[in-house]
GUNU-807716 format. One record per atom (N, C-alpha, C, O): x, y, z. Coordinates in steps of 0.1 Angstrom, whole numbers, plus 5000, padded with zeros to 4 digits. Atoms other than C-alpha are relative to their C-alpha. Layout:
XYZ/...
END
This chain:
500650095007/404454094853/499850104987/499950224984/500749955011/403054094822/498950034992/497949974992/501349995001/400954264806/499450004985/500349974977/500550015013/398754284773/500749894988/501149914977/500250055012/399253974758/499749894992/499349784996/500950075013/398353834724/500649914994/500649894982/499350145010/400253544715/500149925012/500849935022/500350164993/398853214726/500949894995/501449884984/499250105002/400452924729/500549945012/500449985024/498750054987/402952664747/501250045000/501650104990/498749944996/405752754757/501249925008/500849825014/498750124994/409252574771/500850115004/501150184995/498849894992/411752814794/501249875003/501149775009/498250054997/415652674795/500750075014/500950195011/499349984991/417352744827/501749994997/502349894996/498950075003/420652794821/501650065012/502250175012/499149974992/423552794848/501650024995/502249934990/499450005006/426553044839/501649875005/501849825016/499250094999/429852804830/501050025012/501450145014/498449944988/432752754861/501150004996/501649894992/499049965003/435652914855/501149864994/500849754998/499250115003/438352684840/501349955009/502250035009/499150064992/440752484863/500949964996/500449864990/499050035004/444352404852/500449875009/500149895021/499450134994/445652054866/500750014996/501150034985/497949955000/449152074880/500049854997/499149774997/499750125001/451351804874/500149965014/500250045023/499750054989/451851584900/502249955004/502849884996/498050014996/456451584918/500249834995/499449744998/499550085008/457751314901/501149965015/501750055021/498950114989/459851034930/500349874997/499649794991/499950085007/461750794928/499649905010/499849925022/500850074993/459750474942/500949854998/500449744999/498850175003/463050164934/501150044991/501150104981/498949975002/466350164933/500649844995/499749764997/499350145003/468549824920/500650015017/500850115023/499250024986/469949694954/501850034996/502150074985/498249934999/474349764960/500049814991/499549714995/499550135007/475649464933/501550024997/502250124997/499550054995/478049274933/501049934986/500849814987/499450025014/480549204893/501549965000/502450035006/498950035011/483349054878/500650104996/499850194995/499449985006/486249234864/499449954984/499149834983/500650005014/484849254823/498449874997/498249794988/500950045002/481349124834/498950124995/499250234991/501449875002/477949344829/499150025014/498949955024/500850044989/475649474850/499150164994/499650254988/500949955004/472349694845/499550065012/498949995020/500649954989/471349944871/498650075001/498550184995/501849945006/467350044872/499750065010/500050035022/500349854994/465950374885/498549994996/498250054986/501549945003/461850334887/499850115002/500850175007/500349825000/460450684888/498550024993/498249994981/501249995006/456750774888/499750144994/500650185001/500549935005/455551084872/501250034992/501250164993/498749965004/458851134854/500150064988/501150124985/500149965016/457451224817/500750135001/501950144997/500649875001/457151574822/501850085004/502150195000/498249984993/461451614842/501149914991/500949804987/498550055004/465251574828/500149875015/500049905027/499350104991/466351244847/501649984994/501950014982/499449985007/469651184846/500849885007/500149825016/499650094989/472550904861/501450055003/502150094994/498549954996/475650994875/500349975011/499749945020/498750074990/479050914894/500950045010/502050075010/499549894985/479651054929/501649904997/501949794994/498750004994/483351114934/500249955013/499849985024/499650044983/485150904958/500050035011/499350005021/499049914989/487251134978/499250125000/499650225006/500949844994/484051404976/498550004995/497950074988/501550044999/480651244980/499050044993/498149994987/501349875005/478751584970/500550014989/499850054980/499749915014/480651654942/499849834990/500149734997/500550085007/479451384909/500250034985/500150144980/499749955016/480351334871/498549974995/498049885002/500750015010/477451334848/500049874989/500649884978/500350115012/476651004827/499250034990/499650064979/500949985008/473751044813/499250124998/499750235000/500949895006/471051264801/498550014991/498350104983/500850015006/467851164790/500249864999/500649785007/499150095005/468350904768/501650004994/502149904989/498949935010/471551094754/501549915012/501449925024/499350024990/474850924771/501150194997/501350264988/499449915003/477051194783/501950055003/502550155005/498350065002/480851044782/500349954991/499349914985/499850085015/482450884755/500549885005/501749875004/499650144998/482550514767/499149904994/497949894998/500950085009/481050264743/499349915007/498349875003/500050144986/480949994777/498650105006/497750025009/501349944997/478050234787/498550024990/498450064978/501249965005/474250234779/498650025006/498149945014/501149954995/471250414786/498549964992/498449964980/501049985011/467550354778/498849995018/499249965029/500449934995/464250444794/498749954995/498249974984/501450055008/460950284791/499050045013/499350035025/501349974998/457150384799/499349885004/499249774998/501750125000/454050194815/499850085010/500250095022/500649854990/452050494824/500350075004/500450174997/499649844994/453150744845/501349965009/501850035017/498549984991/456350504858/500649984986/500249954975/499050035012/459450484839/501049965008/501450015019/498650034994/462350304847/501350014990/501549964979/498949955003/465450434841/501349924997/501549875008/499350144998/468150184834/501650094995/501550204989/498950015006/472350214828/501049885004/501349825015/499550144997/474249944820/501650085001/502050195000/498350025003/478049894819/500049884999/499549805007/499350085002/479549664802/501349995002/502050075007/498750054991/482849444807/500750145005/500950245000/500649924988/483049614837/501849985006/502449885006/498449985004/487149754845/499650005018/498549975023/500149974985/488049814886/499750145003/499250185014/500749904997/487350154880/498850084999/498750215000/501250014999/483950114879/499550035010/498550105010/500550014989/483550064913/499550125006/500550205009/500149964994/481950264929/498250085002/497250034996/501949944995/478050514942/499550054987/499950164983/501149895014/475550604908/499350025011/499149985023/501249884995/473050844916/499350034991/499550114983/501649955008/469250814900/499550135003/498950145013/500549895000/468551204895/498750084994/498550124982/501049945011/465551344888/499950175004/499750215015/499849854998/465751734883/499050094996/498850154985/501649874998/462651954895/500550114994/500350134982/499549825001/464252304893/501749974995/502449884991/499249985000/466952454892/501549945012/502649895011/498950014989/468352434925/498649815009/498749775021/500650084994/465752134934/500049854987/499649854975/500250135007/466451744924/499549905014/499449925026/500350164993/465351354936/500949975000/501450044992/498950115001/468351124940/499649885010/499049885020/500350094993/468250814950/501849914996/502549944985/498850065005/471650574950/500349875003/499949805013/500350124997/472650264943/502049945001/502750004993/498450065003/476750064948/500549944995/500649845003/499350125006/478549864924/501349995003/502250075001/498850034992/481149654942/500949944990/500749824990/498850115010/483849504916/501049905010/501749925020/499050114993/485549204925/502150074991/502350124980/498849965007/489549284917/501149955011/501149915023/498750104986/492749144931/500850125008/501050235004/499549864993/494549344958/501550114994/502550064989/498749885007/497049674947/500850055016/500450105027/499149954985/499649734975/500250224995/500550254983/499949915004/499650134976/501650065006/501950085018/498749955001/503150264970/500150155018/500850175027/500449865001/502150604983/499949985022/500350065030/500950054986/500650425021/501149885005/501049835016/499650104990/503050155026/501950074997/502450124987/498550014995/506950185043/501349924985/501449814982/498650045005/510050125020/501149955005/501749855003/498950014987/512450165046/500050045013/499150105018/500449934992/513050235074/501849915010/502449815010/498049994998/517050335095/498850035015/497850115017/500249974986/516550285135/501049985010/501649885013/499050024982/518650335167/499949895004/498749875002/500150094988/519050035187/499050015016/499550085025/500550034993/516449965212/499050144999/498550185010/501449905008/513950255196/499349955000/499649844994/500550035016/510950195186/499649994989/500549974981/499850015018/509750165152/498549934996/497849915005/500550065007/507350015131/500150054980/500650144974/500750005016/506049935091/499350005000/498850035010/501549925008/502950015072/500149984990/501050004982/499850095011/501749835050/497850024993/497049964999/501049965004/498249965028/499549944987/500249994979/500450015013/496649814997/498950024998/498250065007/501650045007/493449784977/499449934995/500249854989/501050085011/490949614959/499249925010/499449915022/501450074998/487449394964/500249904999/501049864990/500750014986/486449194987/502050095009/503250085006/499349944993/488549415014/501749935001/501849875012/498850114993/492449235017/500350005010/499950095017/499650034988/493849095043/501750025001/502449944994/498749975000/497449255052/500549895011/500049855022/499050084991/500549005061/501050025005/501250145003/498749925003/504249035073/500449835001/500049725005/498650185000/507148745069/501550114994/501850214987/498249985007/510848785062/501049944993/501049824994/498950125012/513648655035/500149915010/499849905022/499750144992/514748315041/499149945015/499749885024/500850064987/511148235068/500750045013/500449995023/499350014985/513548385095/498350095014/497350145012/501249954993/511548475128/499850115000/500650194996/500549855000/509648775132/500350055012/500549995023/499949924978/510049035164/499249965012/499549995023/500950034995/507148895174/499749845007/498849805014/499850195002/507848505173/499249984988/498550074983/500450045012/506748275144/500450114988/501150214989/499749995013/506748335107/499750084995/500250124985/501149915008/504248555104/499150115006/498350075014/500949984991/502448845114/498750054996/499150144989/500949975004/498848945105/499650175002/499350185013/500249874995/498249345107/500750094985/501550054976/499649885007/498449695087/501950095004/502850165000/498849884991/501149825112/501049875007/500749815017/499450094992/503649575122/501450135008/502450205004/499449924991/505049745154/501149945008/500649875017/499250004985/508649705177/500150075007/500350195004/499449904990/509249855206/500550004999/500850124997/498549974999/512549795207/500849954986/501449844986/498650055012/514749745174/501149975006/501850055013/498550115002/517449465175/500550024988/500250094978/499149975014/520149435154/499049824995/498849804983/499850105004/519049095152/498449994988/498149894981/501350005007/515349225134/500250054985/499550054975/499949925017/517049415108/499749884987/499549764989/500250085013/516649265073/498850044988/498650154983/500649945010/514349255047/498349935004/498049825002/501350054995/510749205059/498750054979/498850124970/501049975012/507549165031/498750005003/498449925011/500949995001/504149275028/499049934994/498849984983/500850015006/501549095018/498449955000/497849885008/501249964999/498049155005/499249894995/499649874983/500850085010/495648904993/498450015008/498250035020/501250035001/491748864989/499649944997/498449954997/501150075002/490948604976/499749954980/499649844974/499749915016/490948764937/501350014998/502150085003/498849945013/493648704911/500949925007/500849805011/498250074992/497348644928/499850135015/499350245015/499949864990/498048834962/501450094997/502550054995/498849925004/500349124955/501150035017/500950075028/498549994990/503649144976/501050135000/501350184989/498849865001/506349454983/500949945015/500749915026/499649954985/509349455002/500650105007/500750215001/500149874993/510249645029/501649975007/502049875011/498550044988/514149715046/499850045013/499150135014/499949954991/514449765077/501749995008/502249905014/498750034990/517949855092/500150115014/499850235015/500149964985/518549895131/501649994996/502349914991/498849964998/521550075136/500649975016/500049975026/499650054988/524049955162/501450035001/502250044992/498149985001/527650025177/501349824997/501249705001/498650125004/530849755166/499649905010/499349935022/499450124993/531049425178/500849894992/500449824983/498850075002/534149245174/500149885008/500049875020/499750104989/534948905178/501349964993/501550004982/499150055005/537948735172/500349814993/500849735001/499850185001/538048345155/501249945011/501049835017/498950065000/541648315167/500750125013/501650205011/499149884992/542748535199/501249954999/502150045001/498050054992/546148355204/500349974979/499449934971/499550045008/547948295172/501749975001/502450055008/498550025002/551548135164/500549944991/500049844986/499349975011/553748165139/501949965004/502449975015/498750035000/557348065134/501350124992/500950144980/499349965004/560148295123/500350024982/500549934973/499750035009/560648395095/498449964981/498249924970/502250125008/556448275079/499650144999/500250245000/500549905007/553848485070/498850025013/499049915019/501250064993/550748485094/498750125000/498950245002/501549924999/546848615093/499449985009/499149885014/500649974988/545548785119/498850094997/498850204993/501849945005/541248845113/500050045013/500750015022/501049974991/538948995135/498550054993/498550134984/501350015007/535148975126/499150175005/498950205017/500849924991/533149305130/498450054995/498350084983/501750015002/529249345128/499750195009/500050265018/499949824996/528049715127/499050074990/498850024979/501049975008/525449925113/500150155006/500250165018/499349975010/526350215100/501449904996/502049835005/498550075000/529750045085/501050075007/501250185004/498849934994/532650125108/501050004994/501449914987/499050015002/535550275103/501249855012/501149815023/499650114992/538149985111/501750034999/502250054988/498849975000/541650045123/501249905011/501149905023/499350064992/544749795134/501250095007/501950185001/498649974991/547349885161/500749885005/500449765006/499250164990/550149725180/501250145004/501750224997/498849934988/552549915208/499350174993/499950264987/500549835001/549950255203/500650114990/501050224991/500149945013/550250285166/499549974991/499549854992/500849995011/548350295136/500949904992/502149934990/499050075011/549549965110/498950124990/497950194992/500349975014/549050095076/500349854988/500649744993/499350135013/549949815046/501050064991/500950154982/498449955007/553649855035/500849895001/500349784998/499950165013/556049605028/500449905014/501249815011/500750104987/555249415069/498950014999/498649894999/501150064999/552049435068/499350004987/499950074978/500649975008/549449395043/498449985006/498249865009/500649964997/545849515055/498950034990/498950134983/500650005009/542449415037/498549995015/498449955027/501350044992/538649465047/499149954992/499050024982/501050085010/535849235027/499049995011/498749935020/502050044994/532349305037/499049904995/499049864983/501050125004/529649045037/499050035002/498950145006/501149995001/526148985038/500050065016/501150055022/500449984987/524149135076/500850125007/500550165018/499849834991/526349475083/501749905002/502749975006/498350104992/529949185091/501350084989/501050114978/498950045005/533249245079/501349985005/501950045013/498950034995/536049075080/501350084996/501650114984/499349895008/539149285083/501449845005/501549735011/498550165000/542649035082/501450164997/501550254989/498449965001/546149215086/501049854996/501049755002/498850075001/548849005073/501350025004/501950135002/498249884994/552349035088/500849874995/501049754998/498950075013/554648945060/501949975011/502550055019/498550034998/558348775071/500050045012/500350165016/500249954979/557748775111/501750015002/502549974993/499149974991/560648865133/500049995013/498949965018/499850004983/561648875170/498950095001/497850075006/500949874998/559949215168/498449995000/497750045009/501250065004/556549065152/499349945006/498349895002/500650104986/555748895185/499250105008/499850185016/500749984983/553449025208/498150044995/497650004984/501449995006/549249185208/500250134987/500950224984/500749945009/547649315181/498650035003/497849945005/501349984996/544549515187/499450094987/499950194981/500749945010/541649555160/499050095006/498250055014/500849964994/539849835168/498750064988/499150034977/501649995001/535749965155/499950154995/500950215000/500849894992/534250285153/498950044989/499250074978/501449925006/530650395139/499450145012/499850175024/500449884992/528750695152/498949975010/498250055016/500850074987/526750435177/500949975010/500649925021/498950064990/530150375193/501249944996/501649974985/498650105007/533550125189/499949895014/499449885026/499550154989/534649795204/501249984992/501550014981/498250015013/538449655197/500249875010/499849845022/499550144996/539949305200/501249995002/502050084999/498750024995/542949175213/500549914995/500049804996/499650145010/544848955191/502149925002/503149934995/498250014996/548248815208/501049884984/500449804977/499550075009/550948645181/501249975005/502050055008/498450054994/553848435194/500449884993/499849834984/498950045005/556648235187/499649854998/499449785008/499650165002/556547885174/501349954993/501950004984/498850035005/559447645171/499849954987/500649974978/500250045018/557647485137/499450094993/498650165001/500949905007/556047715112/498649914998/498649794995/501750005001/552147695111/499949984982/500950044977/500450025013/551147625074/498549965000/497749875005/501450025004/548247685062/499750094985/500750144979/500149935007/546747865035/500250124992/500150154980/499949864998/547348185041/501550025010/501950135014/498549984991/551048115062/501049984984/500649924974/499349985005/553848155041/501750045002/502050135010/499149954993/557648165042/500950054990/500950004978/499149895008/560348435028/500549864988/501249894978/
END
């Protein structure tokens, strides 16, 4: 209560409320709201990958490329507007529109090695980041992988085997098989489509050169040669199982040996091995497709020269023998390989 007031007049009173404590506004967490869809490009062209980020102005942003073999690992390409790789084909740019940032990575003169997964990153803290990815697919011709493609196969006749072929490229190449000289394939026809050519039972007729062909419609197909060797025991044929010639003339006895591995060929007569000497001259000539022509030339025939001669061939798979009979003729048989003393 006021007492003894002696001052008169009009007074104005103001009521003041204490100020509220200042509250610091927190920054909103950044978020990637959009990223470019999957991109498909030709070698030598350009591409721009865009990443749209809200509230990113106070945070570090970057582009990285994931490792193909270890997707959890990546290689940094940019940090804000700086490149972290030494490659003039790459460009980085950021455009702000209010709180929205468009963070762009441009790749010029695209190469096949640029194909992969690119990651837009917003680094919030040491242990936290927001990410989004986009795939860049680069059209490039097929390349057959030497490490994943058969080069040669040896198999015993009658056993199963297979020829394998793998190739990279985009679009993914198709693999087909053909044989040298357009020969018939083991399963019939002149070609087979598939990465693996399986043979349930290898036959000697299957041996030879095969071609793996990879094609994806970009550039030229890639082609690699694959050799298939089938091991089999000797098979002997005698073109002339009976041969006539007159005394005092020479004559040639011949056998054809088909075998793989190459066989040891021996001629016999009366249980004895023949060797090249004054009476005999033996030659072995290897030709294509594992065929050997073996010839024994009987020099200056006499009465004791007539009879049976045996051509014997042996390899690790087995052996075979053929008999050739030499008999006397009244008149000499003249041929380019026959002569008189």
